[in-house]
DRENDRENMAR-167511 format. One line per 3 residues: number of its first residue (from 0); their letters; for each residue x, y, z of C-alpha. Coordinates in Angstrom, 1 decimal. Example, Ala and Ser with C-alpha at 12.3 -4.5 7.8 and 13.67 -1.06 7.14 Angstrom:
0> as> 12.3/-4.5/7.8; 13.7/-1.1/7.1
This chain:
0> xxx> 10.1/32.0/4.8; 10.1/28.4/3.6; 9.3/25.7/6.1
3> xxx> 8.2/22.1/6.7; 5.3/21.1/8.9; 6.4/18.6/11.5
6> xxx> 3.2/18.5/13.6; -0.2/20.1/13.7; -3.2/20.2/16.0
9> xxx> -6.0/22.4/17.2; -6.8/24.0/20.6; -9.9/25.8/22.0
12> xxx> -8.9/29.1/23.8; -11.5/31.5/25.1; -14.2/29.6/23.2
15> xxx> -12.3/30.1/19.9; -10.6/27.4/17.8; -6.9/27.8/17.0
18> xxx> -4.8/25.8/14.6; -1.3/25.0/15.9; 1.4/24.2/13.3
21> xxx> 4.9/23.2/14.4; 7.8/22.9/12.0; 11.3/23.7/10.9
24> xxx> 12.2/26.8/8.9; 14.8/26.7/6.1; 17.1/28.8/8.3
27> xxx> 17.2/25.9/10.8; 14.9/27.5/13.4; 11.9/25.8/14.8
30> xxx> 8.5/27.6/14.8; 4.9/27.4/16.0; 2.1/29.3/14.3
33> xxx> -1.3/30.0/16.0; -4.1/30.7/13.5; -7.7/31.5/14.3
36> xxx> -10.1/29.1/12.5; -13.8/28.6/12.3; -14.8/24.9/12.2
39> xxx> -17.5/23.9/9.8; -19.3/21.0/8.1; -22.3/20.5/5.8
42> xxx> -25.8/19.2/5.7; -28.2/18.8/2.8; -30.2/21.9/2.1
45> xxx> -33.4/19.9/2.3; -32.7/19.0/5.9; -32.3/22.6/7.1
48> xxx> -35.9/23.1/8.3; -35.9/19.9/10.2; -32.7/21.0/12.1
51> xxx> -33.6/24.7/12.6; -34.5/24.2/16.3; -31.0/23.0/17.2
54> xxx> -29.1/25.4/14.9; -30.0/28.7/16.6; -26.5/29.5/17.9
57> xxx> -24.7/28.3/14.8; -24.1/30.1/11.6; -25.8/28.7/8.5
60> xxx> -24.7/29.7/5.0; -25.8/28.7/1.5; -23.2/27.3/-0.8
63> xxx> -22.7/26.4/-4.5; -21.4/23.0/-3.4; -23.2/19.7/-3.8
66> xxx> -23.0/16.1/-2.7; -21.9/13.4/-5.1; -25.6/12.8/-5.8
69> xxx> -25.9/16.5/-6.9; -27.9/17.6/-3.8; -27.2/21.2/-2.6
72> xxx> -25.6/21.6/0.8; -25.7/24.2/3.6; -22.5/25.1/5.5
75> xxx> -22.8/25.0/9.4; -20.1/26.8/11.4; -19.1/28.0/14.8
78> xxx> -16.0/29.4/16.5; -16.1/26.6/19.1; -15.1/23.1/18.0
81> xxx> -16.6/21.5/21.1; -20.0/22.9/20.3; -19.7/21.7/16.8
84> xxx> -18.9/18.1/17.9; -22.0/18.1/20.1; -24.1/19.4/17.2
87> xxx> -22.9/16.6/14.9; -23.9/14.0/17.5; -27.3/15.5/17.9
90> xxx> -27.9/15.5/14.1; -26.8/11.9/13.7; -29.2/10.9/16.4
93> xxx> -32.0/12.3/14.2; -30.7/9.9/11.4; -29.8/12.9/9.2
96> xxx> -26.7/12.8/7.1; -23.8/15.2/7.6; -20.9/15.9/5.3
99> xxx> -17.2/16.2/6.3; -18.3/16.5/9.9; -15.6/14.2/11.2
102> xxx> -12.7/16.2/9.7; -10.6/17.7/12.6; -10.1/21.5/12.4
105> xxx> -6.3/21.3/11.8; -6.8/18.7/9.0; -9.5/20.9/7.6
108> xxx> -7.2/23.9/7.7; -4.5/22.0/5.8; -6.9/20.7/3.2
111> xxx> -8.6/24.1/2.7; -5.2/25.7/2.0; -4.1/22.7/-0.1
114> xxx> -1.1/22.2/2.2; 0.8/18.9/1.9; 4.0/19.6/3.9
117> xxx> 6.3/22.4/2.6; 4.9/25.9/3.1; 5.8/29.5/2.9
120> xxx> 5.1/31.4/6.2; 5.2/35.1/6.6; 4.1/37.4/9.4
123> xxx> 5.1/38.9/12.8; 6.7/36.6/15.3; 8.2/36.6/18.8
126> xxx> 10.7/34.3/20.4; 9.4/31.7/22.8; 10.8/29.4/25.5
129> xxx> 10.0/26.2/23.5; 10.4/27.3/19.9; 12.6/29.8/18.1
132> xxx> 9.7/31.7/16.5; 6.0/32.0/17.6; 3.7/33.4/14.8
135> xxx> 0.2/34.7/15.4; -2.2/34.5/12.4; 0.6/34.4/9.8
138> xxx> 0.1/34.0/6.1; 0.7/30.4/5.2; 0.9/29.2/1.6
141> xxx> 1.6/25.8/0.2; 4.7/25.4/-1.9; 6.0/22.6/-4.1
144> xxx> 8.2/20.0/-2.4; 10.8/20.7/-5.2; 11.2/24.2/-3.7
147> xxx> 12.2/23.1/-0.3; 13.8/19.9/1.1; 13.6/19.9/4.9
150> xxx> 16.5/19.1/7.1; 14.9/17.8/10.2; 16.7/17.2/13.5
153> xxx> 16.6/13.5/14.5; 17.4/12.5/18.1; 17.8/8.8/19.1
156> xxx> 17.3/8.0/22.8; 17.8/4.9/24.9; 17.6/4.2/28.6
159> xxx> 19.2/1.6/30.9; 17.6/0.3/34.0; 18.1/-2.4/36.6
162> xxx> 17.1/-5.9/35.6; 13.7/-5.5/37.4; 12.9/-2.3/35.5
165> xxx> 12.5/-0.4/38.8; 15.5/2.0/38.8; 16.8/4.2/36.1
168> xxx> 20.6/4.1/35.6; 21.1/6.4/32.6; 19.6/8.0/29.5
171> xxx> 21.6/8.2/26.2; 21.1/10.8/23.5; 22.6/10.6/20.0
174> xxx> 22.2/12.8/16.9; 24.3/14.3/14.1; 27.7/15.3/15.5
177> xxx> 26.3/14.9/19.0; 26.2/12.2/21.8; 25.6/12.6/25.5
180> xxx> 24.7/10.4/28.4; 23.0/11.4/31.7; 23.9/8.8/34.4
183> xxx> 23.6/8.5/38.1; 27.2/8.5/39.1; 30.0/10.3/41.0
186> xxx> 32.5/9.5/38.2; 33.8/11.8/35.5; 32.9/10.0/32.3
189> xxx> 33.6/11.0/28.6; 30.5/12.1/26.8; 28.4/11.9/30.0
192> xxx> 26.9/14.2/32.6; 27.1/12.6/36.0; 24.0/13.2/38.2
195> xxx> 23.4/12.5/41.9; 20.0/10.8/41.5; 17.1/10.0/39.2
198> xxx> 15.5/13.5/39.7; 18.6/15.2/38.4; 18.9/12.8/35.5
201> xxx> 15.3/13.4/34.5; 15.6/17.2/34.9; 18.8/17.5/32.9
204> xxx> 17.4/15.1/30.2; 14.3/17.4/29.8; 16.5/20.5/29.6
207> xxx> 18.7/18.9/27.0; 15.7/17.9/24.9; 14.6/21.6/24.9
210> xxx> 18.1/22.7/24.0; 18.5/20.3/21.1; 14.9/20.9/20.0
213> xxx> 14.5/17.8/17.8; 11.8/17.4/15.2; 11.9/13.6/15.5
216> xxx> 12.5/11.4/18.5; 13.5/7.8/17.7; 14.8/4.7/19.4
219> xxx> 14.2/0.9/19.4; 10.9/0.1/20.9; 11.1/3.6/22.1
222> xxx> 7.4/4.1/22.9; 6.5/1.0/24.7; 9.7/0.8/26.7
225> xxx> 11.8/4.0/26.9; 9.2/6.7/26.8; 6.7/4.7/28.8
228> xxx> 9.2/4.1/31.5; 10.3/7.8/31.5; 6.7/8.9/31.8
231> xxx> 6.2/6.8/34.9; 9.5/8.2/36.4; 8.5/11.8/35.7
234> xxx> 5.2/11.2/37.4; 6.9/9.4/40.3; 9.2/12.4/40.9
237> xxx> 6.4/14.9/40.3; 8.0/16.5/37.2; 6.0/17.7/34.2
240> xxx> 6.6/15.3/31.3; 6.6/18.3/28.8; 9.4/17.2/26.4
243> xxx> 7.6/18.7/23.4; 7.3/22.3/22.1; 4.5/23.3/24.4
246> xxx> 3.9/23.1/28.2; 1.6/20.1/27.8; 2.7/16.7/28.9
249> xxx> 3.6/14.1/26.3; 1.1/11.3/26.3; 1.8/7.6/25.7
252> xxx> -0.8/5.2/24.4; 0.2/1.6/25.0; -2.1/-0.6/22.9
255> xxx> -3.3/-3.8/24.6; -1.8/-6.9/23.1; 1.8/-8.0/22.8
258> xxx> 2.4/-7.0/19.2; 0.2/-4.1/18.3; 1.7/-0.7/17.7
261> xxx> 1.5/1.8/20.5; 1.7/5.6/20.0; 3.2/8.6/21.6
264> xxx> 2.1/12.2/21.3; 4.9/14.8/22.0; 3.5/18.2/21.1
267> xxx> 5.4/19.8/18.2; 7.6/16.7/17.6; 7.1/13.3/16.0
270> xxx> 8.1/10.0/17.6; 9.1/7.4/15.0; 9.9/4.1/16.5
273> xxx> 12.8/2.5/14.6; 11.4/-1.0/15.3; 8.0/-0.1/13.9
276> xxx> 9.5/1.5/10.8; 11.6/-1.6/10.0; 8.6/-3.9/10.5
279> xxx> 6.3/-1.8/8.2; 5.5/-4.0/5.2; 5.9/-1.2/2.7
282> xxx> 9.2/0.1/4.1; 10.6/-3.5/4.2; 10.3/-3.5/0.4
285> xxx> 12.0/-0.1/0.0; 15.0/-0.2/-2.3; 17.4/0.7/0.6
288> xxx> 16.3/-2.2/2.8; 14.6/-5.0/0.8; 17.8/-7.1/0.5
291> xxx> 18.5/-7.0/4.2; 17.8/-10.3/5.9; 17.4/-10.8/9.7
294> xxx> 16.1/-13.6/11.8; 14.3/-11.4/14.2; 13.5/-7.7/14.9
297> xxx> 15.9/-7.4/17.7; 18.2/-4.4/17.5; 21.2/-6.7/17.3
300> xxx> 19.9/-8.8/14.4; 18.7/-5.8/12.4; 21.8/-3.6/12.9
303> xxx> 24.2/-6.5/12.1; 22.3/-7.1/8.8; 22.0/-3.5/7.8
306> xxx> 25.1/-1.9/9.3; 27.5/-4.9/9.9; 27.7/-3.5/13.5
309> xxx> 25.9/-4.4/16.7; 25.4/-4.0/20.4; 28.3/-4.1/22.8
312> xxx> 26.5/-6.5/25.1; 24.6/-9.3/23.5; 22.4/-12.2/24.4
315> xxx> 19.6/-12.9/26.9; 21.9/-12.3/29.9; 22.8/-8.7/29.0
318> xxx> 20.3/-7.3/31.6; 22.4/-9.0/34.3; 25.6/-7.6/32.7
321> xxx> 24.1/-4.1/32.7; 23.3/-4.4/36.4; 26.8/-5.7/37.1
324> xxx> 28.4/-2.8/35.2; 26.5/-0.3/37.2; 26.9/-1.9/40.6
327> xxx> 30.6/-2.5/40.1; 30.9/1.2/39.0; 32.1/0.4/35.5
330> xxx> 30.0/3.4/34.5; 32.1/4.4/31.5; 31.4/0.9/29.9
333> xxx> 27.7/1.3/30.7; 27.6/4.7/29.0; 29.4/3.3/25.9
336> xxx> 26.9/0.5/25.7; 24.0/2.8/26.1; 25.2/5.3/23.5
339> xxx> 26.0/2.5/21.0; 22.4/1.4/21.1; 21.3/5.0/20.4
342> xxx> 23.8/5.2/17.5; 22.7/1.9/16.0; 19.1/3.1/15.6
345> xxx> 20.2/6.5/14.3; 22.5/4.9/11.7; 19.9/2.3/10.6
348> xxx> 17.4/5.1/9.9; 20.1/7.1/8.1; 21.5/4.2/6.0
351> xxx> 18.1/3.0/4.9; 16.8/6.5/4.2; 13.7/5.8/6.3
354> xxx> 13.3/9.4/7.5; 13.6/10.6/3.9; 11.0/8.1/2.7
357> xxx> 8.7/9.2/5.5; 9.1/12.8/4.5; 8.5/11.9/0.8
360> xxx> 5.3/10.1/1.6; 4.2/13.0/3.9; 4.7/15.6/1.2
363> xxx> 2.8/13.5/-1.3; -0.3/13.0/0.9; -0.2/15.7/3.5
366> xxx> -0.1/13.2/6.3; 2.1/13.8/9.4; 5.2/11.8/9.6
369> xxx> 3.9/9.4/12.3; 0.8/8.7/10.2; 2.2/8.1/6.8
372> xxx> 1.0/4.4/6.9; -2.6/5.5/7.6; -3.7/4.8/4.0
375> xxx> -7.4/5.7/4.5; -6.5/9.1/6.0; -4.0/9.7/3.2
378> xxx> -6.6/8.9/0.6; -9.0/11.3/2.4; -6.4/14.0/2.4
381> xxx> -5.9/13.8/-1.4; -9.5/13.1/-2.5; -11.4/15.6/-0.3
384> xxx> -9.3/18.6/-1.6; -9.7/17.5/-5.2; -13.5/17.0/-4.8
387> xxx> -13.8/20.5/-3.4; -12.1/21.9/-6.5; -15.0/20.4/-8.4
390> xxx> -17.6/21.8/-6.1; -18.3/18.6/-4.2; -18.5/17.7/-0.5
393> xxx> -17.6/14.3/0.8; -19.7/12.1/3.2; -18.9/12.0/6.9
396> xxx> -17.2/8.7/7.8; -19.6/6.2/9.2; -17.8/3.1/10.6
399> xxx> -19.6/-0.1/9.5; -19.1/-3.8/9.0; -20.0/-5.7/5.9
402> xxx> -20.7/-9.4/5.8; -20.1/-9.5/2.1; -16.6/-10.4/1.1
405> xxx> -14.8/-8.9/-1.9; -13.7/-11.4/-4.5; -10.0/-10.9/-5.2
408> xxx> -8.0/-11.1/-8.4; -8.1/-14.1/-10.7; -5.6/-16.9/-10.0
411> xxx> -5.7/-19.6/-12.7; -5.6/-23.3/-11.9; -2.0/-24.0/-13.0
414> xxx> -0.6/-26.8/-15.1; 1.9/-28.7/-13.0; 5.1/-29.6/-14.9
417> xxx> 8.7/-28.9/-15.7; 8.9/-26.3/-18.6; 11.5/-24.5/-20.6
420> xxx> 11.6/-20.9/-22.0; 8.5/-19.7/-20.0; 7.6/-16.1/-20.6
423> xxx> 6.1/-13.9/-17.8; 4.1/-10.9/-18.9; 2.4/-8.7/-16.4
426> xxx> 0.3/-5.6/-16.3; 2.0/-2.5/-14.9; 0.1/-1.2/-11.9
429> xxx> -3.1/-3.2/-12.9; -5.5/-1.8/-10.3; -4.6/1.9/-10.8
432> xxx> -4.7/1.3/-14.6; -8.2/-0.1/-14.3; -9.3/2.8/-12.1
435> xxx> -8.1/5.2/-14.8; -9.3/3.3/-17.8; -12.9/2.7/-16.5
438> xxx> -13.2/5.8/-14.3; -13.8/3.9/-11.1; -14.4/6.8/-8.8
441> xxx> -16.6/7.5/-5.8; -17.9/10.8/-7.2; -18.6/9.1/-10.6
444> xxx> -20.5/6.1/-9.2; -24.1/5.7/-10.4; -26.9/3.8/-8.6
447> xxx> -28.2/2.6/-11.9; -27.3/2.4/-15.5; -27.5/5.6/-17.5
450> xxx> -26.9/6.6/-21.1; -23.2/6.2/-22.1; -22.3/5.0/-18.5
453> xxx> -19.5/2.5/-18.0; -20.6/-0.9/-16.8; -18.3/-3.2/-14.9
456> xxx> -18.4/-7.0/-15.0; -20.2/-7.0/-11.6; -22.8/-4.5/-12.9
459> xxx> -21.6/-1.4/-11.2; -22.0/1.8/-13.2; -19.8/4.9/-13.6
462> xxx> -20.1/8.2/-15.4; -18.0/8.2/-18.6; -15.9/11.2/-17.7
465> xxx> -12.5/12.0/-16.2; -13.2/11.4/-12.5; -11.4/12.6/-9.4
468> xxx> -9.6/9.4/-8.5; -8.3/8.7/-12.0; -7.0/12.3/-12.1
471> xxx> -5.1/11.8/-8.8; -3.6/8.6/-10.1; -2.6/10.1/-13.4
474> xxx> -0.9/13.0/-11.6; 1.0/10.6/-9.3; 1.9/8.4/-12.3
477> xxx> 3.4/11.4/-14.1; 5.4/12.3/-11.0; 6.6/8.7/-10.7
480> xxx> 7.7/8.6/-14.4; 9.6/11.8/-13.8; 11.2/10.5/-10.7
483> xxx> 12.3/7.4/-12.6; 13.9/9.5/-15.3; 15.7/11.6/-12.7
486> xxx> 16.7/8.4/-10.9; 15.0/9.5/-7.7; 14.4/6.0/-6.5
489> xxx> 13.0/7.0/-3.1; 10.4/9.3/-4.7; 9.4/6.6/-7.2
492> xxx> 8.9/4.0/-4.5; 6.9/6.4/-2.3; 4.5/7.1/-5.1
495> xxx> 4.2/3.4/-5.9; 3.2/2.7/-2.3; 0.5/5.4/-2.4
498> xxx> -1.0/4.4/-5.7; -1.1/0.7/-4.8; -2.9/1.5/-1.6
501> xxx> -5.9/3.1/-3.3; -7.8/-0.2/-4.0; -7.3/-1.4/-0.5
504> xxx> -8.7/1.9/0.8; -11.8/1.7/-1.4; -12.3/-1.9/-0.3
507> xxx> -12.3/-1.0/3.5; -15.7/-0.4/5.2; -14.0/2.2/7.3
510> xxx> -13.4/4.4/4.3; -15.9/7.3/3.9; -16.2/6.4/0.2
513> xxx> -16.7/2.6/0.7; -19.1/1.0/-1.6; -19.1/-2.7/-2.0
516> xxx> -20.1/-2.7/-5.7; -17.6/0.0/-6.5; -14.7/-1.9/-4.8
519> xxx> -15.8/-5.2/-6.5; -15.8/-3.4/-9.9; -12.0/-3.1/-9.7
522> xxx> -11.4/-6.8/-9.0; -14.1/-7.7/-11.4; -12.3/-5.9/-14.2
525> xxx> -9.0/-7.4/-13.1; -10.3/-10.9/-13.4; -12.0/-10.2/-16.7
528> xxx> -8.8/-8.7/-18.2; -6.4/-11.4/-17.1; -8.7/-14.1/-18.4
531> xxx> -9.3/-12.3/-21.7; -5.5/-11.8/-22.0; -4.9/-15.5/-21.6
534> xxx> -7.5/-16.3/-24.2; -6.0/-13.9/-26.7; -2.5/-15.3/-26.2
537> xxx> -3.8/-18.8/-26.7; -5.5/-17.7/-29.9; -1.9/-16.8/-31.0
540> xxx> -1.1/-20.5/-30.6; 0.7/-20.5/-27.3; -0.3/-22.2/-24.0
543> xxx> -0.8/-20.1/-20.9; 0.2/-22.5/-18.0; -0.6/-20.1/-15.2
546> xxx> -1.9/-16.6/-14.5; -1.9/-14.7/-11.2; -3.9/-11.5/-10.6
549> xxx> -1.9/-9.4/-13.0; 0.5/-11.8/-14.7; 0.4/-14.5/-17.4
552> xxx> 3.0/-17.4/-17.8; 3.4/-18.6/-21.3; 5.0/-21.9/-22.2
555> xxx> 7.1/-21.7/-25.4; 10.1/-24.2/-25.4; 11.5/-22.2/-28.3
558> xxx> 15.0/-21.5/-27.1; 16.1/-18.3/-25.4; 16.4/-15.9/-28.3
561> xxx> 13.2/-16.9/-30.1; 11.3/-16.8/-26.8; 12.5/-13.3/-26.0
564> xxx> 11.4/-12.1/-29.5; 8.0/-13.8/-28.9; 7.6/-12.0/-25.6
567> xxx> 8.0/-8.6/-27.3; 5.5/-9.7/-30.0; 2.9/-10.7/-27.4
570> xxx> 3.4/-7.5/-25.5; 2.7/-5.4/-28.6; -0.2/-7.5/-29.7
573> xxx> -2.1/-7.4/-26.4; -1.5/-3.7/-25.8; -2.8/-2.9/-29.3
576> xxx> -5.8/-5.2/-28.6; -6.8/-3.3/-25.5; -6.3/0.1/-27.1
579> xxx> -8.9/-1.0/-29.7; -11.1/-3.0/-27.3; -11.5/-0.1/-24.8
582> xxx> -12.1/2.5/-27.5; -14.7/0.3/-29.2; -16.6/-0.9/-26.1
585> xxx> -16.3/2.0/-23.7; -15.2/5.0/-25.9; -12.3/5.6/-23.6
588> xxx> -8.5/5.5/-23.7; -6.9/2.4/-22.4; -4.2/2.7/-19.7
591> xxx> -3.7/-1.0/-19.5; -0.1/-1.9/-20.3; 1.1/-5.4/-20.5
594> xxx> 4.9/-5.7/-20.1; 7.2/-8.6/-21.1; 8.9/-8.9/-17.7
597> xxx> 11.2/-11.9/-18.0; 11.9/-15.4/-19.3; 12.5/-18.5/-17.2
600> xxx> 15.0/-20.7/-19.0; 13.6/-23.6/-16.9; 10.5/-23.5/-14.8
603> xxx> 8.8/-25.7/-12.2; 5.1/-25.5/-11.4; 4.7/-28.1/-8.6
606> xxx> 1.6/-30.2/-8.1; -0.7/-29.8/-5.1; 0.2/-32.0/-2.2
609> xxx> -3.2/-33.8/-2.5; -5.0/-35.0/-5.5; -8.5/-34.0/-6.4
612> xxx> -10.1/-37.2/-7.7; -7.6/-38.7/-10.2; -6.5/-35.4/-11.6
615> xxx> -3.3/-33.8/-10.3; -3.6/-30.0/-10.1; -0.9/-27.4/-10.0
618> xxx> -0.4/-25.2/-7.0; -1.1/-21.5/-6.8; 1.4/-18.8/-6.1
621> xxx> 4.1/-21.5/-5.7; 6.8/-22.0/-8.4; 10.5/-21.7/-9.2
624> xxx> 12.4/-20.8/-12.2; 15.9/-20.3/-13.6; 16.6/-16.7/-14.8
627> xxx> 19.6/-15.2/-16.6; 20.7/-11.8/-15.4; 23.7/-10.0/-16.8
630> xxx> 25.0/-13.3/-18.2; 24.6/-15.1/-14.8; 22.0/-17.6/-13.9
633> xxx> 19.8/-16.9/-10.9; 17.3/-19.2/-9.2; 14.0/-17.4/-8.4
636> xxx> 11.6/-19.0/-6.0; 8.0/-17.9/-5.2; 6.0/-19.4/-2.3
639> xxx> 8.0/-22.5/-1.9; 9.7/-23.7/1.2; 13.1/-22.3/0.4
642> xxx> 11.9/-18.8/1.0; 9.6/-19.4/3.9; 10.7/-18.3/7.4
645> xxx> 9.1/-21.2/9.2; 11.2/-23.9/7.4; 14.6/-24.9/8.5
648> xxx> 17.8/-23.9/6.8; 18.5/-27.5/6.0; 15.2/-27.8/4.1
651> xxx> 15.8/-24.6/2.3; 19.3/-25.6/1.2; 18.0/-29.0/0.2
654> xxx> 15.3/-27.5/-2.0; 17.6/-24.9/-3.7; 20.2/-27.6/-4.5
657> xxx> 17.5/-30.0/-5.8; 16.0/-27.3/-8.1; 19.4/-26.4/-9.4
660> xxx> 20.1/-30.0/-10.3; 16.7/-30.4/-11.9; 17.0/-27.3/-14.0
663> xxx> 20.5/-28.3/-15.2; 19.3/-31.9/-15.9; 21.8/-33.3/-13.4
666> xxx> 21.2/-36.6/-11.6; 19.9/-36.0/-8.0; 18.9/-39.4/-6.6
669> xxx> 22.3/-39.8/-4.9; 22.2/-36.3/-3.7; 18.9/-37.0/-1.9
672> xxx> 20.3/-40.1/-0.3; 23.5/-38.3/0.8; 21.6/-35.4/2.2
675> xxx> 19.4/-37.7/4.3; 22.5/-39.6/5.6; 24.3/-36.5/6.6
678> xxx> 21.3/-35.2/8.4; 21.0/-38.5/10.3; 24.7/-38.4/11.1
681> xxx> 24.3/-35.1/12.9; 26.2/-33.1/10.4; 23.4/-30.5/9.9
684> xxx> 22.3/-29.9/13.4; 22.9/-26.2/13.3; 20.6/-25.9/10.2
687> xxx> 17.8/-27.8/11.9; 16.6/-24.9/14.0; 13.0/-23.8/13.6
690> xxx> 12.2/-20.1/13.8; 8.7/-19.0/14.5; 7.0/-15.8/15.7
693> xxx> 4.9/-15.5/18.8; 1.9/-13.4/17.7; 0.1/-13.0/21.0
696> xxx> 0.6/-13.5/24.7; 1.6/-17.1/25.6; -1.4/-17.3/27.9
699> xxx> -3.7/-16.6/25.0; -2.8/-19.9/23.3; -5.6/-22.0/24.7
702> xxx> -7.4/-24.0/22.0; -4.2/-25.3/20.4; -0.5/-25.1/21.5
705> xxx> 1.8/-25.0/18.5; 5.4/-26.4/18.9; 7.0/-22.9/19.0
708> xxx> 4.6/-22.0/21.9; 5.5/-25.2/23.8; 9.2/-24.3/23.3
711> xxx> 8.6/-20.6/24.4; 6.9/-21.8/27.6; 10.1/-23.6/28.6
714> xxx> 12.0/-20.2/28.6; 12.5/-18.2/31.8; 11.8/-15.0/29.9
717> xxx> 11.0/-14.1/26.3; 13.8/-12.0/24.8; 12.2/-11.7/21.4
720> xxx> 9.0/-12.6/19.6; 11.0/-15.0/17.4; 11.4/-18.4/19.0
723> xxx> 14.2/-20.7/17.9; 13.8/-24.3/18.8; 14.7/-27.9/17.9
726> xxx> 12.3/-30.8/17.6; 13.6/-33.4/19.9; 12.6/-36.9/20.8
729> xxx> 10.9/-35.3/23.8; 9.2/-32.6/21.8; 10.1/-29.0/20.9
732> xxx> 12.9/-27.4/23.0; 14.2/-23.8/22.7; 17.8/-23.6/21.7
735> xxx> 18.7/-22.0/25.0; 17.5/-25.1/26.8; 18.2/-27.9/24.3
738> xxx> 18.8/-31.1/26.3; 17.4/-34.1/24.5; 18.4/-35.9/21.2
741> xxx> 17.3/-34.2/18.0; 14.4/-36.2/16.3; 16.0/-36.7/12.9
744> xxx> 13.1/-38.8/11.7; 10.8/-35.8/12.2; 13.0/-33.6/10.0
747> xxx> 13.3/-36.2/7.3; 9.5/-36.9/7.3; 8.2/-33.3/7.7
750> xxx> 10.9/-31.2/6.0; 12.9/-33.2/3.4; 10.4/-35.7/2.2
753> xxx> 7.7/-33.3/1.1; 10.2/-31.2/-0.9; 11.7/-34.2/-2.6
756> xxx> 8.3/-35.7/-3.5; 7.3/-32.4/-5.2; 10.0/-33.0/-7.9
759> xxx> 10.0/-36.9/-7.8; 6.3/-36.8/-8.7; 7.3/-35.8/-12.3
762> xxx> 9.5/-38.9/-12.6; 6.9/-41.2/-11.1; 9.0/-41.9/-8.1
765> xxx> 8.6/-41.6/-4.3; 11.0/-40.5/-1.6; 10.4/-43.6/0.6
768> xxx> 11.2/-45.9/-2.3; 14.4/-44.1/-3.1; 15.7/-44.1/0.5
771> xxx> 14.9/-47.8/0.8; 16.4/-48.6/-2.6; 20.2/-48.2/-3.0
774> xxx> 20.2/-48.8/-6.8; 21.0/-45.7/-8.7; 18.2/-44.7/-11.1
777> xxx> 18.9/-42.6/-14.2; 16.4/-39.8/-14.5; 17.7/-37.8/-17.5
């Protein structure tokens, strides 16, 4: 029967190791399989004699496998994982290398059977209290994700307590076609089960979880607040906190620090915190969510932005309102409020396809749903299984630090100015393309130069063959191209995330394959390629005014149609050049692909704020341009104040309007004067609010105290990590306790003036002179 793995782990029973796999069958039933497994790892054959005294109770077996350095290895195994762990420690104390000794048995089982997520499971089974089917030593085979798309049960939970977080009022549950509340009450309430006390609420809540049998539990800050609170309440009432698919208690790991992700382990289920998902940098760029804008990560802000709906009680005083609702016995209103919070989280995940994206990433890498962002582990999962197919074993992870720092991609010193018809050409997936083109691969790395080997700009050497990592990337690339053709946007994005993570993994000292020279080879080739590309374009007679890691910006001033034609010509010329260059110099196929991405009808590259000697240099990763899309003009801004979260809306609006006037050659001196006057007259107060994140506990700010921290310390309680404040004549004040007069001079000097001078520089004028001088000056 087809199935999807939701969770996996291993257990030692009667000195034997068992692999536990939990999941959902295609008939909708849940299952648990128990498979006997013999854990193992490898040592080099040459080390066997040295270790023979401590290997007496372990099985040793010759293999046809080798290390990346072509050394033969011996397989060491035992039924008991605990004994194996002790053995590994003893071997490492002798300064002898092991291979794949850190791989946990259940991960090893999945890798050995080439399982990524979807499976076919057959065998005898019995019914069980916690799952619909319990298999013992079934036959489990990997199947393609195309053959089975799982339909997982998602349950959103939320609790309400008194304002001191001592007493539990109710627990809300929400899922597809389902909503229910468990509340301490004597009233008869729609969609609610009234209970006499906390004990009954907790007991019935646990029974309901078992009845619903969800694969995924979610909520907003559900681990650090809801589940952590419930764990303590279960312990207080001496009830087992076994809300998973076994009789083991769920465990909660609260990470020290105000903003680090905590984790929850509920056997057989996954806990995916809606807040953590929304904050994940890769998910934030997903097609379904990247256009959503919210001031903070509160449930209210995010749900309003994504759903156009929000909480029934709002603001910092809602905890008092919750207490009032309960104490005045308006329990039906409290239940509605509670269930609405559950629904909002469920609907956010559904509308943004976050669960589908998580499943997609899981089936591509073999990682469990709660670890899809663990890029090193995902890389291991893919690479180890491919290495084994080639008869290779991987090194055991050894955590280390390196004092050397990798040099990143090349960023050119830009030419400041106002330009027209600027072409932007960039290399598609530059780092993955470099890995494929030059075979940058852990198993292909050479300690020294050999005949026909590939030499990188930083003098790292690789076998001239089709390596493991290039093959993985090529396979993912083909899958992505197919997903694009079939318009499977989610699949395409998931693959992009995984491919782009590979360089970061190889550059991490915590990766089992980390090698400083190998990681530097990728960035070394990237710098070489982008500089060579700029040189070849300039040989064509056109000026490159900026380049940034994988892009080049070409000044043409040819007019829109001619510039577009030139962009296509440059694209063809450079790609043909690299086809020939790579073939001639490396005897390999080039996967480097330069693409004419867009044309800026008008473009601003601002100067640096400070001069270096007498020469004014352009800034890096900061520019703005005017694009035309579908016949409409669109202002695109990169790195400038208008898109930065720590600048006020007044400053952002000022910069956007100023750029529009500049690009359309409209006079803007009077606009600057009028804007400053309106600001001073108090007409923009609502747009003068600063928003800044608190990134650690307030008490930890000791060396310096930034304005937003000063404002935060004036609040009775932090409701969010985003602090909104005004700068007043008496210093920063949170908007909740704004008392003194707004310091308009501060906003003009620190927000408006720097933005204005960025553009006035090109007209040899200064903001202070313009504000002091009332005479209109013609600029165009």
